[in-house]
N, C-alpha and C positions, 0 to 999 in steps of 0.2 A: 379782387381782383379791381374794387372799389380804393383801396388805397393808393396802389400800384398809380389809375388815372388821377385822383388827385395827385398824389403825387407829381407824377410828370405836369399835368396840368398847371402845377403851381410850382412848379421850379421855374428859377431866376430868368433863364434865358429863352424859356416858351412864354413867360410871360410879358416880356416886351418884343419880342415875335408876333406873337399873336394879336396886341393889343390894337392893331387896324381892325381885326373882323370884330371883340368886343368893341369900339368906339363904331361901328359900323350897326350892331345891334342895337344898341344905345340910342343912335338920330336914327334908327326907323322906330323904335318904341319912345321916342320924342313927340314924332312926327304924328305916326295915328293917333295921341293923345290928343295932340293939337288940333288935329281934323275933328276928334270927337267934342272935343271942348268946345269948335269954331260952330258946330249944328248942334251942340245947348246938348248934347246926347249924355243918358247914362256910363260910365267908365267900370268895369271889373275890373281892378287896379290884381288883385290877386290869379285873377285868370290873366292877364297883360305883362304880369311883371311872371310867371313860370312860363309861356308861353315865348317871354325874351331869353329869357335864362337857358334852356331848353335849347332853342335853336342858335345860341353861342357858344352852348357846350358842346353839340352836336356838330356844326361847322367847324370845330378849335380841332375835335376827336379827329373826324375825318378827314381834315388836314394833315395830321400828325401820323393817321393809321397809313396817307400815300404818300407822305412827304414829300409832298407838293410844294408849289408858292401859295402865300400870302392868297394872291389873285385866285389861285384853282379855290381857295376855302372861301373865298369871299363870293363865286360866285355860284356857290349851293344855296 
C-alpha cells in the first residue's frame, strides 16, 4: 500500500497537478515561521515540518481519492 501511494503521489502528471497544494502548504509554513520569529518565540522545526508534511500528503491523497479538483483539495 505504501509503495502504491508513493508511486501515485510521485507520478509526473500527479506531481505537476498537485503543485498548488504543495505550494500552499509551504506558504502556510513560512507564514507560521514568520509570525513566530516576529514574536521572538522558540520554534520546534521538527514539529512544524512534520505537521506541514502530513498536511500536504493528506490533502494530496484526499484529492486523488475523491477525484476532485485542486480547489477541493485545498479547502481541506
